[in-house]
Predicted model as a PDB file, atoms N, CA, C, CB and O in Angstrom, pLDDT in the B-factor column:
MODEL        1                                                                  
ATOM      1  N   MET A   1     -32.695  27.010-213.524  1.00 95.00           N  
ATOM      2  CA  MET A   1     -32.293  27.855-212.408  1.00 95.00           C  
ATOM      3  C   MET A   1     -33.517  28.688-212.172  1.00 95.00           C  
ATOM      4  CB  MET A   1     -30.978  28.736-212.700  1.00 95.00           C  
ATOM      5  O   MET A   1     -34.089  29.251-213.106  1.00 95.00           O  
ATOM      6  N   ILE A   2     -33.925  28.770-210.916  1.00 97.00           N  
ATOM      7  CA  ILE A   2     -35.028  29.679-210.482  1.00 97.00           C  
ATOM      8  C   ILE A   2     -34.575  30.676-209.558  1.00 97.00           C  
ATOM      9  CB  ILE A   2     -36.136  28.947-209.855  1.00 97.00           C  
ATOM     10  O   ILE A   2     -34.013  30.304-208.528  1.00 97.00           O  
ATOM     11  N   CYS A   3     -34.749  31.905-209.794  1.00 97.00           N  
ATOM     12  CA  CYS A   3     -34.385  33.041-208.888  1.00 97.00           C  
ATOM     13  C   CYS A   3     -35.447  33.104-207.861  1.00 97.00           C  
ATOM     14  CB  CYS A   3     -34.251  34.431-209.646  1.00 97.00           C  
ATOM     15  O   CYS A   3     -36.622  33.228-208.208  1.00 97.00           O  
ATOM     16  N   THR A   4     -35.097  33.023-206.583  1.00 97.00           N  
ATOM     17  CA  THR A   4     -36.008  32.970-205.504  1.00 97.00           C  
ATOM     18  C   THR A   4     -36.162  34.257-204.691  1.00 97.00           C  
ATOM     19  CB  THR A   4     -35.607  31.908-204.643  1.00 97.00           C  
ATOM     20  O   THR A   4     -37.207  34.538-204.104  1.00 97.00           O  
ATOM     21  N   ALA A   5     -35.004  35.068-204.687  1.00 97.00           N  
ATOM     22  CA  ALA A   5     -35.022  36.333-203.961  1.00 97.00           C  
ATOM     23  C   ALA A   5     -33.801  37.215-204.375  1.00 97.00           C  
ATOM     24  CB  ALA A   5     -35.015  36.062-202.415  1.00 97.00           C  
ATOM     25  O   ALA A   5     -32.830  36.673-204.903  1.00 97.00           O  
ATOM     26  N   GLY A   6     -33.822  38.415-204.172  1.00 96.00           N  
ATOM     27  CA  GLY A   6     -32.873  39.413-204.545  1.00 96.00           C  
ATOM     28  C   GLY A   6     -32.852  39.661-206.042  1.00 96.00           C  
ATOM     29  O   GLY A   6     -33.839  39.467-206.751  1.00 96.00           O  
ATOM     30  N   SER A   7     -31.741  40.077-206.467  1.00 96.00           N  
ATOM     31  CA  SER A   7     -31.558  40.450-207.982  1.00 96.00           C  
ATOM     32  C   SER A   7     -30.227  39.914-208.472  1.00 96.00           C  
ATOM     33  CB  SER A   7     -31.594  42.072-208.230  1.00 96.00           C  
ATOM     34  O   SER A   7     -29.233  40.008-207.752  1.00 96.00           O  
ATOM     35  N   GLY A   8     -30.174  39.376-209.629  1.00 95.00           N  
ATOM     36  CA  GLY A   8     -28.964  38.869-210.162  1.00 95.00           C  
ATOM     37  C   GLY A   8     -28.833  39.052-211.685  1.00 95.00           C  
ATOM     38  O   GLY A   8     -29.636  39.735-212.321  1.00 95.00           O  
ATOM     39  N   TRP A   9     -27.810  38.426-212.230  1.00 96.00           N  
ATOM     40  CA  TRP A   9     -27.591  38.446-213.657  1.00 96.00           C  
ATOM     41  C   TRP A   9     -27.428  37.009-214.139  1.00 96.00           C  
ATOM     42  CB  TRP A   9     -26.355  39.308-214.022  1.00 96.00           C  
ATOM     43  O   TRP A   9     -26.953  36.159-213.386  1.00 96.00           O  
ATOM     44  N   TYR A  10     -27.805  36.731-215.359  1.00 95.00           N  
ATOM     45  CA  TYR A  10     -27.427  35.468-216.123  1.00 95.00           C  
ATOM     46  C   TYR A  10     -26.928  35.842-217.421  1.00 95.00           C  
ATOM     47  CB  TYR A  10     -28.604  34.486-216.304  1.00 95.00           C  
ATOM     48  O   TYR A  10     -27.530  36.694-218.074  1.00 95.00           O  
ATOM     49  N   GLN A  11     -25.814  35.251-217.888  1.00 94.00           N  
ATOM     50  CA  GLN A  11     -25.290  35.676-219.238  1.00 94.00           C  
ATOM     51  C   GLN A  11     -24.729  34.464-219.859  1.00 94.00           C  
ATOM     52  CB  GLN A  11     -24.189  36.824-219.161  1.00 94.00           C  
ATOM     53  O   GLN A  11     -23.931  33.751-219.250  1.00 94.00           O  
ATOM     54  N   GLU A  12     -25.125  34.218-221.043  1.00 93.00           N  
ATOM     55  CA  GLU A  12     -24.481  33.123-221.949  1.00 93.00           C  
ATOM     56  C   GLU A  12     -23.332  33.778-222.689  1.00 93.00           C  
ATOM     57  CB  GLU A  12     -25.554  32.476-223.041  1.00 93.00           C  
ATOM     58  O   GLU A  12     -23.320  34.993-222.886  1.00 93.00           O  
ATOM     59  N   GLU A  13     -22.409  33.004-223.081  1.00 91.00           N  
ATOM     60  CA  GLU A  13     -21.218  33.435-223.779  1.00 91.00           C  
ATOM     61  C   GLU A  13     -21.785  34.069-225.058  1.00 91.00           C  
ATOM     62  CB  GLU A  13     -20.172  32.218-224.068  1.00 91.00           C  
ATOM     63  O   GLU A  13     -22.621  33.449-225.715  1.00 91.00           O  
ATOM     64  N   GLY A  14     -21.336  35.347-225.451  1.00 92.00           N  
ATOM     65  CA  GLY A  14     -21.693  36.025-226.735  1.00 92.00           C  
ATOM     66  C   GLY A  14     -23.123  36.523-226.717  1.00 92.00           C  
ATOM     67  O   GLY A  14     -23.606  36.883-227.790  1.00 92.00           O  
ATOM     68  N   LYS A  15     -23.893  36.588-225.552  1.00 94.00           N  
ATOM     69  CA  LYS A  15     -25.124  37.121-225.585  1.00 94.00           C  
ATOM     70  C   LYS A  15     -25.293  38.222-224.531  1.00 94.00           C  
ATOM     71  CB  LYS A  15     -26.082  36.069-225.436  1.00 94.00           C  
ATOM     72  O   LYS A  15     -24.433  38.358-223.661  1.00 94.00           O  
ATOM     73  N   GLU A  16     -26.344  38.991-224.582  1.00 94.00           N  
ATOM     74  CA  GLU A  16     -26.513  40.094-223.636  1.00 94.00           C  
ATOM     75  C   GLU A  16     -26.970  39.402-222.266  1.00 94.00           C  
ATOM     76  CB  GLU A  16     -27.625  41.212-224.203  1.00 94.00           C  
ATOM     77  O   GLU A  16     -27.550  38.317-222.230  1.00 94.00           O  
ATOM     78  N   ALA A  17     -26.650  40.134-221.191  1.00 95.00           N  
ATOM     79  CA  ALA A  17     -26.974  39.653-219.787  1.00 95.00           C  
ATOM     80  C   ALA A  17     -28.554  39.679-219.601  1.00 95.00           C  
ATOM     81  CB  ALA A  17     -26.230  40.624-218.642  1.00 95.00           C  
ATOM     82  O   ALA A  17     -29.228  40.488-220.239  1.00 95.00           O  
ATOM     83  N   VAL A  18     -29.053  38.896-218.830  1.00 95.00           N  
ATOM     84  CA  VAL A  18     -30.445  38.874-218.577  1.00 95.00           C  
ATOM     85  C   VAL A  18     -30.604  39.137-217.011  1.00 95.00           C  
ATOM     86  CB  VAL A  18     -31.093  37.472-219.065  1.00 95.00           C  
ATOM     87  O   VAL A  18     -30.004  38.501-216.145  1.00 95.00           O  
ATOM     88  N   SER A  19     -31.482  40.147-216.791  1.00 96.00           N  
ATOM     89  CA  SER A  19     -31.750  40.513-215.341  1.00 96.00           C  
ATOM     90  C   SER A  19     -32.548  39.402-214.657  1.00 96.00           C  
ATOM     91  CB  SER A  19     -32.555  41.890-215.232  1.00 96.00           C  
ATOM     92  O   SER A  19     -33.492  38.875-215.246  1.00 96.00           O  
ATOM     93  N   LEU A  20     -32.193  39.045-213.446  1.00 96.00           N  
ATOM     94  CA  LEU A  20     -32.839  37.994-212.705  1.00 96.00           C  
ATOM     95  C   LEU A  20     -33.573  38.653-211.486  1.00 96.00           C  
ATOM     96  CB  LEU A  20     -31.778  36.899-212.246  1.00 96.00           C  
ATOM     97  O   LEU A  20     -32.972  39.362-210.679  1.00 96.00           O  
ATOM     98  N   GLU A  21     -34.864  38.382-211.410  1.00 97.00           N  
ATOM     99  CA  GLU A  21     -35.676  38.847-210.200  1.00 97.00           C  
ATOM    100  C   GLU A  21     -36.499  37.531-209.842  1.00 97.00           C  
ATOM    101  CB  GLU A  21     -36.716  40.233-210.552  1.00 97.00           C  
ATOM    102  O   GLU A  21     -36.638  36.576-210.606  1.00 97.00           O  
ATOM    103  N   PRO A  22     -37.013  37.634-208.579  1.00 97.00           N  
ATOM    104  CA  PRO A  22     -37.745  36.580-208.043  1.00 97.00           C  
ATOM    105  C   PRO A  22     -38.822  36.021-209.017  1.00 97.00           C  
ATOM    106  CB  PRO A  22     -38.351  37.035-206.789  1.00 97.00           C  
ATOM    107  O   PRO A  22     -39.659  36.755-209.543  1.00 97.00           O  
ATOM    108  N   GLY A  23     -38.750  34.638-209.232  1.00 97.00           N  
ATOM    109  CA  GLY A  23     -39.796  34.032-210.160  1.00 97.00           C  
ATOM    110  C   GLY A  23     -39.313  33.761-211.529  1.00 97.00           C  
ATOM    111  O   GLY A  23     -39.930  33.011-212.284  1.00 97.00           O  
ATOM    112  N   ILE A  24     -38.072  34.440-211.904  1.00 97.00           N  
ATOM    113  CA  ILE A  24     -37.629  34.196-213.255  1.00 97.00           C  
ATOM    114  C   ILE A  24     -36.952  32.826-213.351  1.00 97.00           C  
ATOM    115  CB  ILE A  24     -36.679  35.307-213.713  1.00 97.00           C  
ATOM    116  O   ILE A  24     -36.134  32.429-212.521  1.00 97.00           O  
ATOM    117  N   VAL A  25     -37.349  32.138-214.417  1.00 97.00           N  
ATOM    118  CA  VAL A  25     -36.721  30.736-214.573  1.00 97.00           C  
ATOM    119  C   VAL A  25     -35.872  30.699-215.870  1.00 97.00           C  
ATOM    120  CB  VAL A  25     -37.879  29.562-214.639  1.00 97.00           C  
ATOM    121  O   VAL A  25     -36.320  31.093-216.947  1.00 97.00           O  
ATOM    122  N   ILE A  26     -34.677  30.225-215.715  1.00 96.00           N  
ATOM    123  CA  ILE A  26     -33.719  30.200-216.904  1.00 96.00           C  
ATOM    124  C   ILE A  26     -33.391  28.707-217.151  1.00 96.00           C  
ATOM    125  CB  ILE A  26     -32.321  31.084-216.618  1.00 96.00           C  
ATOM    126  O   ILE A  26     -32.944  28.004-216.245  1.00 96.00           O  
ATOM    127  N   THR A  27     -33.609  28.273-218.313  1.00 94.00           N  
ATOM    128  CA  THR A  27     -33.214  26.894-218.758  1.00 94.00           C  
ATOM    129  C   THR A  27     -31.844  26.970-219.434  1.00 94.00           C  
ATOM    130  CB  THR A  27     -34.293  26.269-219.764  1.00 94.00           C  
ATOM    131  O   THR A  27     -31.630  27.705-220.397  1.00 94.00           O  
ATOM    132  N   ILE A  28     -31.001  26.233-218.921  1.00 91.00           N  
ATOM    133  CA  ILE A  28     -29.576  26.328-219.424  1.00 91.00           C  
ATOM    134  C   ILE A  28     -29.254  24.907-220.071  1.00 91.00           C  
ATOM    135  CB  ILE A  28     -28.489  26.706-218.163  1.00 91.00           C  
ATOM    136  O   ILE A  28     -29.118  23.896-219.382  1.00 91.00           O  
ATOM    137  N   PRO A  29     -29.153  24.925-221.361  1.00 86.00           N  
ATOM    138  CA  PRO A  29     -28.870  23.714-222.123  1.00 86.00           C  
ATOM    139  C   PRO A  29     -27.517  23.225-221.769  1.00 86.00           C  
ATOM    140  CB  PRO A  29     -28.975  23.949-223.622  1.00 86.00           C  
ATOM    141  O   PRO A  29     -26.673  24.015-221.347  1.00 86.00           O  
ATOM    142  N   ALA A  30     -27.254  21.895-221.928  1.00 82.00           N  
ATOM    143  CA  ALA A  30     -25.952  21.412-221.756  1.00 82.00           C  
ATOM    144  C   ALA A  30     -24.981  22.053-222.707  1.00 82.00           C  
ATOM    145  CB  ALA A  30     -25.942  19.972-221.904  1.00 82.00           C  
ATOM    146  O   ALA A  30     -25.332  22.481-223.806  1.00 82.00           O  
ATOM    147  N   GLU A  31     -23.747  22.106-222.253  1.00 84.00           N  
ATOM    148  CA  GLU A  31     -22.576  22.603-223.005  1.00 84.00           C  
ATOM    149  C   GLU A  31     -22.690  24.084-223.392  1.00 84.00           C  
ATOM    150  CB  GLU A  31     -22.386  21.769-224.266  1.00 84.00           C  
ATOM    151  O   GLU A  31     -21.975  24.562-224.273  1.00 84.00           O  
ATOM    152  N   VAL A  32     -23.698  24.879-222.646  1.00 89.00           N  
ATOM    153  CA  VAL A  32     -23.705  26.354-222.876  1.00 89.00           C  
ATOM    154  C   VAL A  32     -22.804  27.007-221.866  1.00 89.00           C  
ATOM    155  CB  VAL A  32     -25.153  26.955-222.777  1.00 89.00           C  
ATOM    156  O   VAL A  32     -23.059  26.849-220.672  1.00 89.00           O  
ATOM    157  N   LYS A  33     -21.827  27.688-222.223  1.00 90.00           N  
ATOM    158  CA  LYS A  33     -20.948  28.335-221.351  1.00 90.00           C  
ATOM    159  C   LYS A  33     -21.733  29.665-220.853  1.00 90.00           C  
ATOM    160  CB  LYS A  33     -19.537  28.637-222.102  1.00 90.00           C  
ATOM    161  O   LYS A  33     -22.277  30.425-221.653  1.00 90.00           O  
ATOM    162  N   HIS A  34     -21.735  29.860-219.510  1.00 92.00           N  
ATOM    163  CA  HIS A  34     -22.632  30.941-218.981  1.00 92.00           C  
ATOM    164  C   HIS A  34     -22.004  31.272-217.607  1.00 92.00           C  
ATOM    165  CB  HIS A  34     -24.245  30.464-218.855  1.00 92.00           C  
ATOM    166  O   HIS A  34     -21.101  30.591-217.120  1.00 92.00           O  
ATOM    167  N   TRP A  35     -22.537  32.357-217.016  1.00 93.00           N  
ATOM    168  CA  TRP A  35     -22.257  32.712-215.653  1.00 93.00           C  
ATOM    169  C   TRP A  35     -23.591  33.215-215.023  1.00 93.00           C  
ATOM    170  CB  TRP A  35     -21.108  33.804-215.578  1.00 93.00           C  
ATOM    171  O   TRP A  35     -24.513  33.549-215.767  1.00 93.00           O  
ATOM    172  N   HIS A  36     -23.702  33.269-213.800  1.00 93.00           N  
ATOM    173  CA  HIS A  36     -24.808  33.857-213.068  1.00 93.00           C  
ATOM    174  C   HIS A  36     -24.415  34.336-211.679  1.00 93.00           C  
ATOM    175  CB  HIS A  36     -25.921  32.869-212.961  1.00 93.00           C  
ATOM    176  O   HIS A  36     -23.591  33.701-211.022  1.00 93.00           O  
ATOM    177  N   GLY A  37     -24.944  35.359-211.255  1.00 92.00           N  
ATOM    178  CA  GLY A  37     -24.480  35.841-209.863  1.00 92.00           C  
ATOM    179  C   GLY A  37     -25.258  37.105-209.476  1.00 92.00           C  
ATOM    180  O   GLY A  37     -26.190  37.512-210.171  1.00 92.00           O  
ATOM    181  N   VAL A  38     -24.874  37.690-208.402  1.00 93.00           N  
ATOM    182  CA  VAL A  38     -25.611  38.784-207.752  1.00 93.00           C  
ATOM    183  C   VAL A  38     -25.440  40.065-208.583  1.00 93.00           C  
ATOM    184  CB  VAL A  38     -25.106  39.004-206.273  1.00 93.00           C  
ATOM    185  O   VAL A  38     -24.460  40.190-209.317  1.00 93.00           O  
ATOM    186  N   LYS A  39     -26.346  40.985-208.484  1.00 95.00           N  
ATOM    187  CA  LYS A  39     -26.138  42.366-209.032  1.00 95.00           C  
ATOM    188  C   LYS A  39     -25.314  43.079-207.986  1.00 95.00           C  
ATOM    189  CB  LYS A  39     -27.534  43.154-209.332  1.00 95.00           C  
ATOM    190  O   LYS A  39     -25.337  42.733-206.805  1.00 95.00           O  
ATOM    191  N   ALA A  40     -24.593  44.072-208.437  1.00 90.00           N  
ATOM    192  CA  ALA A  40     -23.710  44.865-207.567  1.00 90.00           C  
ATOM    193  C   ALA A  40     -24.323  45.460-206.325  1.00 90.00           C  
ATOM    194  CB  ALA A  40     -23.150  45.944-208.334  1.00 90.00           C  
ATOM    195  O   ALA A  40     -23.680  45.543-205.278  1.00 90.00           O  
ATOM    196  N   ASP A  41     -25.571  45.875-206.443  1.00 89.00           N  
ATOM    197  CA  ASP A  41     -26.338  46.608-205.337  1.00 89.00           C  
ATOM    198  C   ASP A  41     -27.366  45.704-204.596  1.00 89.00           C  
ATOM    199  CB  ASP A  41     -27.117  47.844-205.952  1.00 89.00           C  
ATOM    200  O   ASP A  41     -28.290  46.226-203.972  1.00 89.00           O  
ATOM    201  N   SER A  42     -27.218  44.385-204.657  1.00 92.00           N  
ATOM    202  CA  SER A  42     -28.257  43.508-204.160  1.00 92.00           C  
ATOM    203  C   SER A  42     -27.634  42.264-203.608  1.00 92.00           C  
ATOM    204  CB  SER A  42     -29.261  43.168-205.247  1.00 92.00           C  
ATOM    205  O   SER A  42     -26.415  42.191-203.451  1.00 92.00           O  
ATOM    206  N   TRP A  43     -28.434  41.300-203.316  1.00 95.00           N  
ATOM    207  CA  TRP A  43     -28.060  39.976-202.947  1.00 95.00           C  
ATOM    208  C   TRP A  43     -28.848  39.067-203.874  1.00 95.00           C  
ATOM    209  CB  TRP A  43     -28.333  39.682-201.431  1.00 95.00           C  
ATOM    210  O   TRP A  43     -29.725  39.571-204.575  1.00 95.00           O  
ATOM    211  N   PHE A  44     -28.591  37.716-203.931  1.00 95.00           N  
ATOM    212  CA  PHE A  44     -29.245  36.820-204.878  1.00 95.00           C  
ATOM    213  C   PHE A  44     -29.377  35.531-204.260  1.00 95.00           C  
ATOM    214  CB  PHE A  44     -28.511  36.700-206.173  1.00 95.00           C  
ATOM    215  O   PHE A  44     -28.455  35.079-203.581  1.00 95.00           O  
ATOM    216  N   SER A  45     -30.558  34.836-204.458  1.00 97.00           N  
ATOM    217  CA  SER A  45     -30.690  33.538-204.036  1.00 97.00           C  
ATOM    218  C   SER A  45     -31.393  32.737-205.163  1.00 97.00           C  
ATOM    219  CB  SER A  45     -31.433  33.493-202.717  1.00 97.00           C  
ATOM    220  O   SER A  45     -32.297  33.260-205.814  1.00 97.00           O  
ATOM    221  N   HIS A  46     -30.991  31.505-205.386  1.00 96.00           N  
ATOM    222  CA  HIS A  46     -31.518  30.721-206.453  1.00 96.00           C  
ATOM    223  C   HIS A  46     -31.585  29.243-206.097  1.00 96.00           C  
ATOM    224  CB  HIS A  46     -30.698  30.924-207.675  1.00 96.00           C  
ATOM    225  O   HIS A  46     -30.986  28.749-205.142  1.00 96.00           O  
ATOM    226  N   ILE A  47     -32.418  28.534-207.001  1.00 96.00           N  
ATOM    227  CA  ILE A  47     -32.551  27.136-206.833  1.00 96.00           C  
ATOM    228  C   ILE A  47     -32.000  26.604-208.216  1.00 96.00           C  
ATOM    229  CB  ILE A  47     -34.103  26.683-206.480  1.00 96.00           C  
ATOM    230  O   ILE A  47     -32.388  27.098-209.275  1.00 96.00           O  
ATOM    231  N   ALA A  48     -31.126  25.629-208.165  1.00 92.00           N  
ATOM    232  CA  ALA A  48     -30.591  25.016-209.413  1.00 92.00           C  
ATOM    233  C   ALA A  48     -31.157  23.588-209.423  1.00 92.00           C  
ATOM    234  CB  ALA A  48     -28.945  25.026-209.469  1.00 92.00           C  
ATOM    235  O   ALA A  48     -31.057  22.892-208.412  1.00 92.00           O  
ATOM    236  N   VAL A  49     -31.767  23.120-210.571  1.00 90.00           N  
ATOM    237  CA  VAL A  49     -32.189  21.773-210.732  1.00 90.00           C  
ATOM    238  C   VAL A  49     -31.397  21.152-211.910  1.00 90.00           C  
ATOM    239  CB  VAL A  49     -33.722  21.707-210.962  1.00 90.00           C  
ATOM    240  O   VAL A  49     -31.438  21.596-213.057  1.00 90.00           O  
ATOM    241  N   GLU A  50     -30.716  20.147-211.535  1.00 85.00           N  
ATOM    242  CA  GLU A  50     -29.872  19.515-212.587  1.00 85.00           C  
ATOM    243  C   GLU A  50     -30.534  18.114-213.051  1.00 85.00           C  
ATOM    244  CB  GLU A  50     -28.347  19.280-212.001  1.00 85.00           C  
ATOM    245  O   GLU A  50     -30.925  17.318-212.198  1.00 85.00           O  
ATOM    246  N   VAL A  51     -30.632  17.872-214.282  1.00 82.00           N  
ATOM    247  CA  VAL A  51     -31.246  16.629-214.825  1.00 82.00           C  
ATOM    248  C   VAL A  51     -30.015  15.718-215.095  1.00 82.00           C  
ATOM    249  CB  VAL A  51     -32.167  16.902-216.206  1.00 82.00           C  
ATOM    250  O   VAL A  51     -29.066  16.116-215.770  1.00 82.00           O  
ATOM    251  N   PRO A  52     -30.065  14.565-214.578  1.00 78.00           N  
ATOM    252  CA  PRO A  52     -29.075  13.582-214.838  1.00 78.00           C  
ATOM    253  C   PRO A  52     -28.835  13.231-216.403  1.00 78.00           C  
ATOM    254  CB  PRO A  52     -29.485  12.348-214.075  1.00 78.00           C  
ATOM    255  O   PRO A  52     -29.752  13.227-217.224  1.00 78.00           O  
ATOM    256  N   GLY A  53     -27.668  12.977-216.667  1.00 78.00           N  
ATOM    257  CA  GLY A  53     -27.489  12.674-218.122  1.00 78.00           C  
ATOM    258  C   GLY A  53     -26.265  11.732-218.228  1.00 78.00           C  
ATOM    259  O   GLY A  53     -25.574  11.553-217.225  1.00 78.00           O  
ATOM    260  N   GLU A  54     -25.987  11.162-219.322  1.00 82.00           N  
ATOM    261  CA  GLU A  54     -24.861  10.356-219.608  1.00 82.00           C  
ATOM    262  C   GLU A  54     -23.762  11.268-220.193  1.00 82.00           C  
ATOM    263  CB  GLU A  54     -25.242   9.204-220.570  1.00 82.00           C  
ATOM    264  O   GLU A  54     -24.025  12.226-220.920  1.00 82.00           O  
ATOM    265  N   GLU A  55     -22.515  10.911-219.829  1.00 78.00           N  
ATOM    266  CA  GLU A  55     -21.348  11.620-220.231  1.00 78.00           C  
ATOM    267  C   GLU A  55     -21.410  13.155-220.183  1.00 78.00           C  
ATOM    268  CB  GLU A  55     -21.029  11.209-221.555  1.00 78.00           C  
ATOM    269  O   GLU A  55     -21.051  13.872-221.118  1.00 78.00           O  
ATOM    270  N   THR A  56     -21.917  13.613-218.966  1.00 75.00           N  
ATOM    271  CA  THR A  56     -22.007  15.017-218.734  1.00 75.00           C  
ATOM    272  C   THR A  56     -21.167  15.330-217.429  1.00 75.00           C  
ATOM    273  CB  THR A  56     -23.537  15.464-218.604  1.00 75.00           C  
ATOM    274  O   THR A  56     -20.824  14.457-216.632  1.00 75.00           O  
ATOM    275  N   ARG A  57     -20.886  16.628-217.307  1.00 72.00           N  
ATOM    276  CA  ARG A  57     -20.112  17.012-216.088  1.00 72.00           C  
ATOM    277  C   ARG A  57     -20.327  18.514-215.943  1.00 72.00           C  
ATOM    278  CB  ARG A  57     -18.521  16.635-216.198  1.00 72.00           C  
ATOM    279  O   ARG A  57     -20.663  19.198-216.910  1.00 72.00           O  
ATOM    280  N   SER A  58     -20.127  19.028-214.707  1.00 73.00           N  
ATOM    281  CA  SER A  58     -20.103  20.473-214.487  1.00 73.00           C  
ATOM    282  C   SER A  58     -18.650  20.964-214.643  1.00 73.00           C  
ATOM    283  CB  SER A  58     -20.681  20.840-213.060  1.00 73.00           C  
ATOM    284  O   SER A  58     -17.723  20.316-214.157  1.00 73.00           O  
ATOM    285  N   GLU A  59     -18.464  22.054-215.291  1.00 73.00           N  
ATOM    286  CA  GLU A  59     -17.195  22.685-215.542  1.00 73.00           C  
ATOM    287  C   GLU A  59     -17.228  24.124-215.001  1.00 73.00           C  
ATOM    288  CB  GLU A  59     -16.865  22.659-217.054  1.00 73.00           C  
ATOM    289  O   GLU A  59     -18.018  24.958-215.444  1.00 73.00           O  
ATOM    290  N   TRP A  60     -16.339  24.382-214.026  1.00 76.00           N  
ATOM    291  CA  TRP A  60     -16.337  25.803-213.486  1.00 76.00           C  
ATOM    292  C   TRP A  60     -15.276  26.463-214.354  1.00 76.00           C  
ATOM    293  CB  TRP A  60     -15.982  25.919-211.833  1.00 76.00           C  
ATOM    294  O   TRP A  60     -14.133  26.013-214.438  1.00 76.00           O  
ATOM    295  N   CYS A  61     -15.711  27.577-215.015  1.00 80.00           N  
ATOM    296  CA  CYS A  61     -14.865  28.379-215.869  1.00 80.00           C  
ATOM    297  C   CYS A  61     -14.144  29.514-215.081  1.00 80.00           C  
ATOM    298  CB  CYS A  61     -15.708  28.969-217.004  1.00 80.00           C  
ATOM    299  O   CYS A  61     -14.197  29.565-213.852  1.00 80.00           O  
ATOM    300  N   GLU A  62     -13.521  30.351-215.778  1.00 85.00           N  
ATOM    301  CA  GLU A  62     -12.897  31.569-215.222  1.00 85.00           C  
ATOM    302  C   GLU A  62     -13.902  32.502-214.732  1.00 85.00           C  
ATOM    303  CB  GLU A  62     -12.045  32.259-216.224  1.00 85.00           C  
ATOM    304  O   GLU A  62     -14.987  32.614-215.303  1.00 85.00           O  
ATOM    305  N   PRO A  63     -13.547  33.266-213.561  1.00 88.00           N  
ATOM    306  CA  PRO A  63     -14.398  34.289-213.078  1.00 88.00           C  
ATOM    307  C   PRO A  63     -14.731  35.330-214.178  1.00 88.00           C  
ATOM    308  CB  PRO A  63     -13.752  34.946-211.891  1.00 88.00           C  
ATOM    309  O   PRO A  63     -14.011  35.527-215.157  1.00 88.00           O  
ATOM    310  N   VAL A  64     -15.909  35.985-213.917  1.00 87.00           N  
ATOM    311  CA  VAL A  64     -16.205  37.131-214.716  1.00 87.00           C  
ATOM    312  C   VAL A  64     -15.330  38.278-214.303  1.00 87.00           C  
ATOM    313  CB  VAL A  64     -17.657  37.497-214.610  1.00 87.00           C  
ATOM    314  O   VAL A  64     -15.258  38.565-213.109  1.00 87.00           O  
ATOM    315  N   ASP A  65     -14.615  38.999-215.265  1.00 87.00           N  
ATOM    316  CA  ASP A  65     -13.757  40.023-214.824  1.00 87.00           C  
ATOM    317  C   ASP A  65     -14.483  41.300-214.404  1.00 87.00           C  
ATOM    318  CB  ASP A  65     -12.798  40.311-215.872  1.00 87.00           C  
ATOM    319  O   ASP A  65     -15.611  41.548-214.829  1.00 87.00           O  
ATOM    320  N   ASP A  66     -13.850  42.083-213.595  1.00 89.00           N  
ATOM    321  CA  ASP A  66     -14.477  43.313-213.061  1.00 89.00           C  
ATOM    322  C   ASP A  66     -14.948  44.292-214.158  1.00 89.00           C  
ATOM    323  CB  ASP A  66     -13.488  44.029-212.143  1.00 89.00           C  
ATOM    324  O   ASP A  66     -15.990  44.925-213.990  1.00 89.00           O  
ATOM    325  N   GLU A  67     -14.241  44.427-215.225  1.00 89.00           N  
ATOM    326  CA  GLU A  67     -14.581  45.312-216.245  1.00 89.00           C  
ATOM    327  C   GLU A  67     -15.882  44.852-216.937  1.00 89.00           C  
ATOM    328  CB  GLU A  67     -13.441  45.427-217.213  1.00 89.00           C  
ATOM    329  O   GLU A  67     -16.712  45.715-217.224  1.00 89.00           O  
ATOM    330  N   ALA A  68     -16.115  43.600-217.217  1.00 87.00           N  
ATOM    331  CA  ALA A  68     -17.420  43.175-217.823  1.00 87.00           C  
ATOM    332  C   ALA A  68     -18.523  43.227-216.822  1.00 87.00           C  
ATOM    333  CB  ALA A  68     -17.336  41.753-218.396  1.00 87.00           C  
ATOM    334  O   ALA A  68     -19.634  43.606-217.193  1.00 87.00           O  
ATOM    335  N   TYR A  69     -18.326  42.905-215.672  1.00 87.00           N  
ATOM    336  CA  TYR A  69     -19.266  42.972-214.634  1.00 87.00           C  
ATOM    337  C   TYR A  69     -19.786  44.386-214.317  1.00 87.00           C  
ATOM    338  CB  TYR A  69     -18.677  42.387-213.461  1.00 87.00           C  
ATOM    339  O   TYR A  69     -20.957  44.661-214.057  1.00 87.00           O  
ATOM    340  N   GLY A  70     -18.728  45.263-214.377  1.00 87.00           N  
ATOM    341  CA  GLY A  70     -19.080  46.732-214.122  1.00 87.00           C  
ATOM    342  C   GLY A  70     -19.975  47.401-215.151  1.00 87.00           C  
ATOM    343  O   GLY A  70     -20.673  48.381-214.887  1.00 87.00           O  
ATOM    344  N   LYS A  71     -19.910  46.792-216.384  1.00 87.00           N  
ATOM    345  CA  LYS A  71     -20.711  47.342-217.508  1.00 87.00           C  
ATOM    346  C   LYS A  71     -22.178  46.997-217.337  1.00 87.00           C  
ATOM    347  CB  LYS A  71     -20.203  46.800-218.869  1.00 87.00           C  
ATOM    348  O   LYS A  71     -23.004  47.598-218.024  1.00 87.00           O  
ATOM    349  N   LEU A  72     -22.546  46.102-216.499  1.00 86.00           N  
ATOM    350  CA  LEU A  72     -23.986  45.580-216.431  1.00 86.00           C  
ATOM    351  C   LEU A  72     -24.761  46.619-215.606  1.00 86.00           C  
ATOM    352  CB  LEU A  72     -24.093  44.061-215.731  1.00 86.00           C  
ATOM    353  O   LEU A  72     -24.284  47.092-214.575  1.00 86.00           O  
ATOM    354  N   ARG A  73     -25.909  46.946-216.062  1.00 76.00           N  
ATOM    355  CA  ARG A  73     -26.838  47.993-215.403  1.00 76.00           C  
ATOM    356  C   ARG A  73     -28.208  47.461-215.436  1.00 76.00           C  
ATOM    357  CB  ARG A  73     -26.808  49.419-216.134  1.00 76.00           C  
ATOM    358  O   ARG A  73     -29.137  48.117-214.965  1.00 76.00           O  
TER     359      ARG A  73                                                      
ENDMDL                                                                          
END                                                                             
């Protein structure tokens, strides 16, 4: 994932959130539960590049709850 504009967050399950700014590149390994999205006071644009694989799929998980999102600064 490449952040192209605005400001966002990326967070893997069990880890601290990473601030996303233009030019930041995040490599997301297969099977890693994560979320990414806009910061509360900004907007966010990104490019996602997916590498084809065998026996893989995208899985949309539950939304990030307001309490967890509200703690990000």
